[in-house]
N, CA, C and O atoms as a Tinker XYZ file with bonds, in Angstrom:
   428  protein
     1  N    -17.889000  -22.164000   -5.645000    73     2
     2  CA   -17.644000  -20.814000   -5.152000    64     1     3
     3  C    -16.348000  -20.815000   -4.345000    63     2     4     5
     4  O    -16.109000  -21.709000   -3.534000    81     3
     5  N    -15.533000  -19.821000   -4.575000    73     3     6
     6  CA   -14.253000  -19.701000   -3.894000    64     5     7
     7  C    -14.480000  -19.133000   -2.494000    63     6     8     9
     8  O    -15.146000  -18.110000   -2.334000    81     7
     9  N    -13.927000  -19.797000   -1.487000    73     7    10
    10  CA   -14.169000  -19.360000   -0.108000    64     9    11
    11  C    -13.465000  -18.038000    0.201000    63    10    12    13
    12  O    -13.842000  -17.340000    1.142000    81    11
    13  N    -12.429000  -17.686000   -0.598000    73    11    14
    14  CA   -11.718000  -16.441000   -0.338000    64    13    15
    15  C    -12.537000  -15.223000   -0.757000    63    14    16    17
    16  O    -12.283000  -14.121000   -0.271000    81    15
    17  N    -13.489000  -15.393000   -1.626000    73    15    18
    18  CA   -14.299000  -14.261000   -2.079000    64    17    19
    19  C    -15.467000  -13.964000   -1.151000    63    18    20    21
    20  O    -16.184000  -12.985000   -1.358000    81    19
    21  N    -15.667000  -14.779000   -0.146000    73    19    22
    22  CA   -16.737000  -14.507000    0.802000    64    21    23
    23  C    -16.379000  -13.286000    1.636000    63    22    24    25
    24  O    -15.209000  -13.072000    1.955000    81    23
    25  N    -17.379000  -12.481000    1.992000    73    23    26
    26  CA   -17.101000  -11.252000    2.740000    64    25    27
    27  C    -16.415000  -11.497000    4.090000    63    26    28    29
    28  O    -15.551000  -10.717000    4.490000    81    27
    29  N    -16.786000  -12.557000    4.784000    73    27    30
    30  CA   -16.152000  -12.821000    6.083000    64    29    31
    31  C    -14.672000  -13.114000    5.914000    63    30    32    33
    32  O    -13.859000  -12.669000    6.725000    81    31
    33  N    -14.308000  -13.851000    4.878000    73    31    34
    34  CA   -12.902000  -14.171000    4.631000    64    33    35
    35  C    -12.118000  -12.912000    4.261000    63    34    36    37
    36  O    -10.973000  -12.745000    4.682000    81    35
    37  N    -12.724000  -12.040000    3.485000    73    35    38
    38  CA   -12.052000  -10.808000    3.103000    64    37    39
    39  C    -11.816000   -9.906000    4.301000    63    38    40    41
    40  O    -10.773000   -9.259000    4.391000    81    39
    41  N    -12.756000   -9.855000    5.210000    73    39    42
    42  CA   -12.595000   -9.032000    6.412000    64    41    43
    43  C    -11.464000   -9.576000    7.279000    63    42    44    45
    44  O    -10.642000   -8.811000    7.782000    81    43
    45  N    -11.422000  -10.886000    7.451000    73    43    46
    46  CA   -10.376000  -11.496000    8.269000    64    45    47
    47  C     -9.001000  -11.257000    7.648000    63    46    48    49
    48  O     -8.050000  -10.920000    8.353000    81    47
    49  N     -8.897000  -11.430000    6.334000    73    47    50
    50  CA    -7.623000  -11.217000    5.650000    64    49    51
    51  C     -7.198000   -9.751000    5.746000    63    50    52    53
    52  O     -6.004000   -9.464000    5.840000    81    51
    53  N     -8.145000   -8.831000    5.725000    73    51    54
    54  CA    -7.817000   -7.413000    5.837000    64    53    55
    55  C     -7.399000   -7.038000    7.255000    63    54    56    57
    56  O     -6.628000   -6.096000    7.435000    81    55
    57  N     -7.888000   -7.751000    8.258000    73    55    58
    58  CA    -7.569000   -7.412000    9.644000    64    57    59
    59  C     -6.224000   -7.966000   10.116000    63    58    60    61
    60  O     -5.667000   -7.464000   11.093000    81    59
    61  N     -5.698000   -8.975000    9.452000    73    59    62
    62  CA    -4.439000   -9.590000    9.894000    64    61    63
    63  C     -3.283000   -8.590000    9.891000    63    62    64    65
    64  O     -2.594000   -8.494000   10.906000    81    63
    65  N     -3.024000   -7.831000    8.804000    73    63    66
    66  CA    -1.919000   -6.864000    8.858000    64    65    67
    67  C     -2.157000   -5.749000    9.880000    63    66    68    69
    68  O     -1.216000   -5.274000   10.515000    81    67
    69  N     -3.400000   -5.341000   10.033000    73    67    70
    70  CA    -3.702000   -4.287000   11.007000    64    69    71
    71  C     -3.385000   -4.770000   12.416000    63    70    72    73
    72  O     -2.801000   -4.032000   13.209000    81    71
    73  N     -3.765000   -5.997000   12.729000    73    71    74
    74  CA    -3.464000   -6.558000   14.054000    64    73    75
    75  C     -1.967000   -6.690000   14.262000    63    74    76    77
    76  O     -1.469000   -6.430000   15.357000    81    75
    77  N     -1.244000   -7.091000   13.225000    73    75    78
    78  CA     0.209000   -7.203000   13.334000    64    77    79
    79  C      0.873000   -5.867000   13.603000    63    78    80    81
    80  O      1.800000   -5.784000   14.408000    81    79
    81  N      0.405000   -4.818000   12.932000    73    79    82
    82  CA     0.975000   -3.487000   13.145000    64    81    83
    83  C      0.660000   -2.997000   14.551000    63    82    84    85
    84  O      1.523000   -2.415000   15.209000    81    83
    85  N     -0.547000   -3.220000   15.012000    73    83    86
    86  CA    -0.924000   -2.786000   16.362000    64    85    87
    87  C     -0.095000   -3.526000   17.415000    63    86    88    89
    88  O      0.438000   -2.900000   18.332000    81    87
    89  N      0.017000   -4.837000   17.294000    73    87    90
    90  CA     0.790000   -5.613000   18.272000    64    89    91
    91  C      2.261000   -5.219000   18.230000    63    90    92    93
    92  O      2.901000   -5.094000   19.274000    81    91
    93  N      2.804000   -5.022000   17.018000    73    91    94
    94  CA     4.194000   -4.575000   16.901000    64    93    95
    95  C      4.407000   -3.213000   17.546000    63    94    96    97
    96  O      5.418000   -2.995000   18.213000    81    95
    97  N      3.468000   -2.302000   17.354000    73    95    98
    98  CA     3.567000   -0.984000   17.976000    64    97    99
    99  C      3.530000   -1.058000   19.492000    63    98   100   101
   100  O      4.252000   -0.329000   20.172000    81    99
   101  N      2.689000   -1.936000   20.021000    73    99   102
   102  CA     2.612000   -2.101000   21.478000    64   101   103
   103  C      3.923000   -2.661000   22.018000    63   102   104   105
   104  O      4.410000   -2.204000   23.052000    81   103
   105  N      4.498000   -3.644000   21.331000    73   103   106
   106  CA     5.773000   -4.225000   21.769000    64   105   107
   107  C      6.874000   -3.177000   21.754000    63   106   108   109
   108  O      7.653000   -3.084000   22.703000    81   107
   109  N      6.948000   -2.383000   20.684000    73   107   110
   110  CA     7.973000   -1.344000   20.593000    64   109   111
   111  C      7.765000   -0.295000   21.684000    63   110   112   113
   112  O      8.733000    0.150000   22.301000    81   111
   113  N      6.521000    0.103000   21.929000    73   111   114
   114  CA     6.248000    1.098000   22.965000    64   113   115
   115  C      6.734000    0.613000   24.335000    63   114   116   117
   116  O      7.418000    1.348000   25.047000    81   115
   117  N      6.385000   -0.611000   24.698000    73   115   118
   118  CA     6.784000   -1.106000   26.015000    64   117   119
   119  C      8.283000   -1.354000   26.108000    63   118   120   121
   120  O      8.861000   -1.215000   27.186000    81   119
   121  N      8.929000   -1.720000   24.993000    73   119   122
   122  CA    10.385000   -1.843000   25.020000    64   121   123
   123  C     11.025000   -0.486000   25.277000    63   122   124   125
   124  O     11.928000   -0.376000   26.107000    81   123
   125  N     10.569000    0.548000   24.575000    73   123   126
   126  CA    11.127000    1.889000   24.782000    64   125   127
   127  C     10.857000    2.394000   26.203000    63   126   128   129
   128  O     11.726000    3.015000   26.815000    81   127
   129  N      9.668000    2.131000   26.724000    73   127   130
   130  CA     9.345000    2.533000   28.089000    64   129   131
   131  C     10.252000    1.826000   29.089000    63   130   132   133
   132  O     10.778000    2.466000   29.999000    81   131
   133  N     10.444000    0.517000   28.935000    73   131   134
   134  CA    11.294000   -0.246000   29.842000    64   133   135
   135  C     12.737000    0.228000   29.759000    63   134   136   137
   136  O     13.409000    0.360000   30.782000    81   135
   137  N     13.220000    0.485000   28.543000    73   135   138
   138  CA    14.598000    0.948000   28.364000    64   137   139
   139  C     14.798000    2.325000   29.005000    63   138   140   141
   140  O     15.829000    2.579000   29.628000    81   139
   141  N     13.813000    3.207000   28.850000    73   139   142
   142  CA    13.892000    4.537000   29.458000    64   141   143
   143  C     13.944000    4.436000   30.983000    63   142   144   145
   144  O     14.756000    5.097000   31.630000    81   143
   145  N     13.072000    3.604000   31.546000    73   143   146
   146  CA    13.060000    3.453000   33.011000    64   145   147
   147  C     14.350000    2.829000   33.513000    63   146   148   149
   148  O     14.822000    3.174000   34.597000    81   147
   149  N     14.923000    1.920000   32.746000    73   147   150
   150  CA    16.184000    1.298000   33.135000    64   149   151
   151  C     17.308000    2.336000   33.164000    63   150   152   153
   152  O     18.099000    2.368000   34.106000    81   151
   153  N     17.377000    3.166000   32.156000    73   151   154
   154  CA    18.420000    4.197000   32.119000    64   153   155
   155  C     18.210000    5.215000   33.233000    63   154   156   157
   156  O     19.178000    5.647000   33.859000    81   155
   157  N     16.970000    5.603000   33.489000    73   155   158
   158  CA    16.702000    6.557000   34.575000    64   157   159
   159  C     17.108000    5.965000   35.922000    63   158   160   161
   160  O     17.656000    6.675000   36.765000    81   159
   161  N     16.850000    4.684000   36.136000    73   159   162
   162  CA    17.245000    4.018000   37.378000    64   161   163
   163  C     18.765000    3.977000   37.500000    63   162   164   165
   164  O     19.307000    4.205000   38.582000    81   163
   165  N     19.451000    3.692000   36.406000    73   163   166
   166  CA    20.912000    3.668000   36.425000    64   165   167
   167  C     21.482000    5.063000   36.697000    63   166   168   169
   168  O     22.483000    5.194000   37.401000    81   167
   169  N     20.854000    6.103000   36.144000    73   167   170
   170  CA    21.317000    7.461000   36.393000    64   169   171
   171  C     21.134000    7.833000   37.868000    63   170   172   173
   172  O     21.986000    8.500000   38.455000    81   171
   173  N     20.014000    7.398000   38.462000    73   171   174
   174  CA    19.760000    7.668000   39.874000    64   173   175
   175  C     20.813000    7.025000   40.766000    63   174   176   177
   176  O     21.250000    7.618000   41.752000    81   175
   177  N     21.219000    5.804000   40.412000    73   175   178
   178  CA    22.180000    5.069000   41.223000    64   177   179
   179  C     23.626000    5.369000   40.861000    63   178   180   181
   180  O     24.535000    4.911000   41.553000    81   179
   181  N     23.859000    6.118000   39.806000    73   179   182
   182  CA    25.216000    6.453000   39.404000    64   181   183
   183  C     25.945000    5.308000   38.717000    63   182   184   185
   184  O     27.175000    5.298000   38.691000    81   183
   185  N     25.224000    4.352000   38.166000    73   183   186
   186  CA    25.860000    3.216000   37.503000    64   185   187
   187  C     25.718000    3.272000   35.983000    63   186   188   189
   188  O     26.023000    2.293000   35.301000    81   187
   189  N     25.266000    4.391000   35.450000    73   187   190
   190  CA    25.038000    4.495000   34.014000    64   189   191
   191  C     26.348000    4.720000   33.285000    63   190   192   193
   192  O     27.108000    5.628000   33.621000    81   191
   193  N     26.607000    3.892000   32.291000    73   191   194
   194  CA    27.747000    4.093000   31.393000    64   193   195
   195  C     27.200000    4.090000   29.973000    63   194   196   197
   196  O     26.646000    3.086000   29.528000    81   195
   197  N     27.348000    5.196000   29.257000    73   195   198
   198  CA    26.793000    5.257000   27.902000    64   197   199
   199  C     27.482000    4.242000   26.984000    63   198   200   201
   200  O     28.701000    4.072000   27.020000    81   199
   201  N     26.677000    3.582000   26.174000    73   199   202
   202  CA    27.210000    2.608000   25.234000    64   201   203
   203  C     27.155000    3.200000   23.839000    63   202   204   205
   204  O     26.133000    3.745000   23.422000    81   203
   205  N     28.255000    3.090000   23.130000    73   203   206
   206  CA    28.274000    3.616000   21.769000    64   205   207
   207  C     27.839000    2.525000   20.791000    63   206   208   209
   208  O     28.065000    1.338000   21.023000    81   207
   209  N     27.225000    2.942000   19.715000    73   207   210
   210  CA    26.742000    2.027000   18.693000    64   209   211
   211  C     27.887000    1.705000   17.749000    63   210   212   213
   212  O     28.509000    2.608000   17.190000    81   211
   213  N     28.166000    0.425000   17.570000    73   211   214
   214  CA    29.170000    0.009000   16.604000    64   213   215
   215  C     28.521000    0.045000   15.231000    63   214   216   217
   216  O     27.840000   -0.898000   14.829000    81   215
   217  N     28.738000    1.141000   14.515000    73   215   218
   218  CA    28.045000    1.386000   13.258000    64   217   219
   219  C     28.439000    0.383000   12.183000    63   218   220   221
   220  O     27.618000    0.033000   11.335000    81   219
   221  N     29.682000   -0.083000   12.204000    73   219   222
   222  CA    30.117000   -1.033000   11.184000    64   221   223
   223  C     29.384000   -2.367000   11.331000    63   222   224   225
   224  O     28.910000   -2.924000   10.340000    81   223
   225  N     29.288000   -2.879000   12.551000    73   223   226
   226  CA    28.565000   -4.132000   12.764000    64   225   227
   227  C     27.070000   -3.969000   12.508000    63   226   228   229
   228  O     26.428000   -4.874000   11.974000    81   227
   229  N     26.514000   -2.820000   12.886000    73   227   230
   230  CA    25.100000   -2.548000   12.634000    64   229   231
   231  C     24.814000   -2.537000   11.140000    63   230   232   233
   232  O     23.816000   -3.099000   10.689000    81   231
   233  N     25.702000   -1.887000   10.363000    73   231   234
   234  CA    25.509000   -1.837000    8.916000    64   233   235
   235  C     25.624000   -3.227000    8.310000    63   234   236   237
   236  O     24.899000   -3.543000    7.366000    81   235
   237  N     26.520000   -4.068000    8.829000    73   235   238
   238  CA    26.677000   -5.416000    8.302000    64   237   239
   239  C     25.438000   -6.267000    8.571000    63   238   240   241
   240  O     24.910000   -6.904000    7.659000    81   239
   241  N     24.979000   -6.277000    9.807000    73   239   242
   242  CA    23.822000   -7.103000   10.162000    64   241   243
   243  C     22.570000   -6.618000    9.437000    63   242   244   245
   244  O     21.833000   -7.420000    8.865000    81   243
   245  N     22.331000   -5.323000    9.460000    73   243   246
   246  CA    21.146000   -4.773000    8.804000    64   245   247
   247  C     21.222000   -4.975000    7.295000    63   246   248   249
   248  O     20.215000   -5.288000    6.661000    81   247
   249  N     22.395000   -4.800000    6.720000    73   247   250
   250  CA    22.558000   -5.005000    5.281000    64   249   251
   251  C     22.295000   -6.435000    4.867000    63   250   252   253
   252  O     21.640000   -6.683000    3.855000    81   251
   253  N     22.808000   -7.387000    5.651000    73   251   254
   254  CA    22.557000   -8.797000    5.331000    64   253   255
   255  C     21.077000   -9.139000    5.433000    63   254   256   257
   256  O     20.533000   -9.826000    4.569000    81   255
   257  N     20.424000   -8.656000    6.496000    73   255   258
   258  CA    18.991000   -8.937000    6.655000    64   257   259
   259  C     18.169000   -8.311000    5.532000    63   258   260   261
   260  O     17.290000   -8.963000    4.968000    81   259
   261  N     18.451000   -7.045000    5.207000    73   259   262
   262  CA    17.691000   -6.381000    4.144000    64   261   263
   263  C     17.944000   -7.022000    2.786000    63   262   264   265
   264  O     17.024000   -7.138000    1.976000    81   263
   265  N     19.177000   -7.439000    2.529000    73   263   266
   266  CA    19.469000   -8.101000    1.255000    64   265   267
   267  C     18.715000   -9.418000    1.139000    63   266   268   269
   268  O     18.140000   -9.719000    0.093000    81   267
   269  N     18.718000  -10.195000    2.203000    73   267   270
   270  CA    18.039000  -11.490000    2.126000    64   269   271
   271  C     16.529000  -11.316000    1.975000    63   270   272   273
   272  O     15.906000  -12.002000    1.164000    81   271
   273  N     15.940000  -10.413000    2.743000    73   271   274
   274  CA    14.498000  -10.179000    2.622000    64   273   275
   275  C     14.166000   -9.581000    1.256000    63   274   276   277
   276  O     13.196000   -9.991000    0.619000    81   275
   277  N     14.958000   -8.626000    0.809000    73   275   278
   278  CA    14.707000   -7.994000   -0.484000    64   277   279
   279  C     14.859000   -8.954000   -1.646000    63   278   280   281
   280  O     14.104000   -8.881000   -2.616000    81   279
   281  N     15.840000   -9.866000   -1.558000    73   279   282
   282  CA    16.023000  -10.837000   -2.631000    64   281   283
   283  C     14.846000  -11.799000   -2.708000    63   282   284   285
   284  O     14.348000  -12.090000   -3.796000    81   283
   285  N     14.401000  -12.293000   -1.559000    73   283   286
   286  CA    13.260000  -13.209000   -1.548000    64   285   287
   287  C     12.007000  -12.516000   -2.077000    63   286   288   289
   288  O     11.282000  -13.084000   -2.894000    81   287
   289  N     11.750000  -11.298000   -1.616000    73   287   290
   290  CA    10.569000  -10.575000   -2.090000    64   289   291
   291  C     10.653000  -10.262000   -3.582000    63   290   292   293
   292  O      9.654000  -10.361000   -4.294000    81   291
   293  N     11.830000   -9.887000   -4.054000    73   291   294
   294  CA    11.985000   -9.575000   -5.472000    64   293   295
   295  C     11.704000  -10.796000   -6.337000    63   294   296   297
   296  O     11.000000  -10.703000   -7.342000    81   295
   297  N     12.256000  -11.940000   -5.944000    73   295   298
   298  CA    12.016000  -13.166000   -6.717000    64   297   299
   299  C     10.535000  -13.533000   -6.676000    63   298   300   301
   300  O      9.952000  -13.889000   -7.700000    81   299
   301  N      9.935000  -13.447000   -5.504000    73   299   302
   302  CA     8.516000  -13.790000   -5.363000    64   301   303
   303  C      7.632000  -12.874000   -6.209000    63   302   304   305
   304  O      6.759000  -13.352000   -6.935000    81   303
   305  N      7.852000  -11.570000   -6.120000    73   303   306
   306  CA     7.032000  -10.634000   -6.889000    64   305   307
   307  C      7.279000  -10.778000   -8.380000    63   306   308   309
   308  O      6.359000  -10.597000   -9.179000    81   307
   309  N      8.502000  -11.101000   -8.766000    73   307   310
   310  CA     8.801000  -11.295000  -10.189000    64   309   311
   311  C      8.089000  -12.534000  -10.720000    63   310   312   313
   312  O      7.604000  -12.533000  -11.852000    81   311
   313  N      8.022000  -13.593000   -9.909000    73   311   314
   314  CA     7.316000  -14.806000  -10.330000    64   313   315
   315  C      5.812000  -14.557000  -10.410000    63   314   316   317
   316  O      5.151000  -15.004000  -11.347000    81   315
   317  N      5.274000  -13.840000   -9.419000    73   315   318
   318  CA     3.821000  -13.630000   -9.367000    64   317   319
   319  C      3.347000  -12.651000  -10.441000    63   318   320   321
   320  O      2.436000  -12.969000  -11.206000    81   319
   321  N      3.957000  -11.464000  -10.507000    73   319   322
   322  CA     3.461000  -10.407000  -11.391000    64   321   323
   323  C      4.367000  -10.108000  -12.574000    63   322   324   325
   324  O      3.962000   -9.379000  -13.480000    81   323
   325  N      5.564000  -10.641000  -12.595000    73   323   326
   326  CA     6.510000  -10.261000  -13.640000    64   325   327
   327  C      7.086000   -8.887000  -13.323000    63   326   328   329
   328  O      7.093000   -8.454000  -12.170000    81   327
   329  N      7.563000   -8.214000  -14.351000    73   327   330
   330  CA     8.135000   -6.885000  -14.159000    64   329   331
   331  C      6.986000   -5.883000  -14.041000    63   330   332   333
   332  O      6.335000   -5.554000  -15.032000    81   331
   333  N      6.746000   -5.403000  -12.825000    73   331   334
   334  CA     5.679000   -4.429000  -12.589000    64   333   335
   335  C      6.060000   -3.592000  -11.369000    63   334   336   337
   336  O      7.128000   -3.775000  -10.785000    81   335
   337  N      5.181000   -2.684000  -10.999000    73   335   338
   338  CA     5.465000   -1.813000   -9.865000    64   337   339
   339  C      5.504000   -2.567000   -8.535000    63   338   340   341
   340  O      6.127000   -2.099000   -7.582000    81   339
   341  N      4.860000   -3.705000   -8.459000    73   339   342
   342  CA     4.904000   -4.475000   -7.211000    64   341   343
   343  C      6.308000   -4.994000   -6.931000    63   342   344   345
   344  O      6.631000   -5.313000   -5.787000    81   343
   345  N      7.135000   -5.083000   -7.947000    73   343   346
   346  CA     8.513000   -5.540000   -7.778000    64   345   347
   347  C      9.320000   -4.574000   -6.914000    63   346   348   349
   348  O     10.327000   -4.962000   -6.322000    81   347
   349  N      8.881000   -3.321000   -6.843000    73   347   350
   350  CA     9.575000   -2.345000   -5.989000    64   349   351
   351  C      9.529000   -2.740000   -4.521000    63   350   352   353
   352  O     10.419000   -2.372000   -3.755000    81   351
   353  N      8.501000   -3.487000   -4.114000    73   351   354
   354  CA     8.405000   -3.957000   -2.737000    64   353   355
   355  C      9.568000   -4.851000   -2.344000    63   354   356   357
   356  O      9.874000   -4.964000   -1.157000    81   355
   357  N     10.213000   -5.477000   -3.286000    73   355   358
   358  CA    11.387000   -6.289000   -3.008000    64   357   359
   359  C     12.683000   -5.593000   -3.362000    63   358   360   361
   360  O     13.711000   -5.816000   -2.724000    81   359
   361  N     12.635000   -4.738000   -4.393000    73   359   362
   362  CA    13.867000   -4.069000   -4.824000    64   361   363
   363  C     14.325000   -2.988000   -3.850000    63   362   364   365
   364  O     15.525000   -2.755000   -3.704000    81   363
   365  N     13.384000   -2.328000   -3.185000    73   363   366
   366  CA    13.777000   -1.277000   -2.237000    64   365   367
   367  C     14.573000   -1.826000   -1.052000    63   366   368   369
   368  O     15.640000   -1.288000   -0.759000    81   367
   369  N     14.104000   -2.885000   -0.344000    73   367   370
   370  CA    14.943000   -3.411000    0.732000    64   369   371
   371  C     16.251000   -4.010000    0.210000    63   370   372   373
   372  O     17.275000   -3.955000    0.891000    81   371
   373  N     16.218000   -4.579000   -0.990000    73   371   374
   374  CA    17.444000   -5.127000   -1.566000    64   373   375
   375  C     18.466000   -4.023000   -1.823000    63   374   376   377
   376  O     19.650000   -4.188000   -1.531000    81   375
   377  N     18.010000   -2.902000   -2.366000    73   375   378
   378  CA    18.913000   -1.779000   -2.630000    64   377   379
   379  C     19.444000   -1.178000   -1.329000    63   378   380   381
   380  O     20.621000   -0.831000   -1.241000    81   379
   381  N     18.587000   -1.055000   -0.327000    73   379   382
   382  CA    19.055000   -0.549000    0.969000    64   381   383
   383  C     20.093000   -1.485000    1.586000    63   382   384   385
   384  O     21.094000   -1.030000    2.141000    81   383
   385  N     19.856000   -2.777000    1.489000    73   383   386
   386  CA    20.803000   -3.749000    2.022000    64   385   387
   387  C     22.138000   -3.697000    1.310000    63   386   388   389
   388  O     23.187000   -3.755000    1.951000    81   387
   389  N     22.110000   -3.589000   -0.012000    73   387   390
   390  CA    23.358000   -3.490000   -0.780000    64   389   391
   391  C     24.103000   -2.216000   -0.401000    63   390   392   393
   392  O     25.325000   -2.222000   -0.258000    81   391
   393  N     23.356000   -1.117000   -0.238000    73   391   394
   394  CA    23.998000    0.139000    0.173000    64   393   395
   395  C     24.662000    0.027000    1.540000    63   394   396   397
   396  O     25.768000    0.532000    1.734000    81   395
   397  N     24.004000   -0.623000    2.480000    73   395   398
   398  CA    24.603000   -0.794000    3.803000    64   397   399
   399  C     25.821000   -1.720000    3.758000    63   398   400   401
   400  O     26.795000   -1.496000    4.478000    81   399
   401  N     25.774000   -2.745000    2.928000    73   399   402
   402  CA    26.940000   -3.620000    2.798000    64   401   403
   403  C     28.113000   -2.894000    2.139000    63   402   404   405
   404  O     29.267000   -3.117000    2.506000    81   403
   405  N     27.821000   -2.031000    1.171000    73   403   406
   406  CA    28.883000   -1.222000    0.558000    64   405   407
   407  C     29.476000   -0.270000    1.586000    63   406   408   409
   408  O     30.694000   -0.098000    1.643000    81   407
   409  N     28.621000    0.354000    2.405000    73   407   410
   410  CA    29.106000    1.221000    3.484000    64   409   411
   411  C     30.005000    0.444000    4.445000    63   410   412   413
   412  O     31.066000    0.922000    4.848000    81   411
   413  N     29.562000   -0.759000    4.803000    73   411   414
   414  CA    30.351000   -1.586000    5.718000    64   413   415
   415  C     31.720000   -1.883000    5.119000    63   414   416   417
   416  O     32.728000   -1.821000    5.822000    81   415
   417  N     31.767000   -2.203000    3.840000    73   415   418
   418  CA    33.032000   -2.553000    3.184000    64   417   419
   419  C     33.951000   -1.342000    3.083000    63   418   420   421
   420  O     35.162000   -1.463000    3.266000    81   419
   421  N     33.381000   -0.174000    2.793000    73   419   422
   422  CA    34.197000    1.021000    2.598000    64   421   423
   423  C     34.674000    1.642000    3.912000    63   422   424   425
   424  O     35.705000    2.315000    3.928000    81   423
   425  N     33.957000    1.435000    4.998000    73   423   426
   426  CA    34.358000    2.082000    6.247000    64   425   427
   427  C     35.402000    1.265000    6.985000    63   426   428
   428  O     35.853000    1.664000    8.059000    81   427
């Protein structure tokens, strides 16, 4: 008998992504709260200087990360399932990454 087909194993495997999403949401919430309080404190003291986002560097870093993740996922899904709809899980981040790299090159 395969241990993965047991109900307890299936429940644990189903709860792992849910726990990851919850923990990630909590981390993002507290980061945003801390950042907001930091800016409010700086505004109170008169030391706030707005920082502009360097869009070219952001597009480069994000494009490289999305391309690498999308390429790995695409190869993995292609090996596991072949050409199927699950391959979109890797092709979408790959396409977004390529688009951001093209934007970086053109700007």
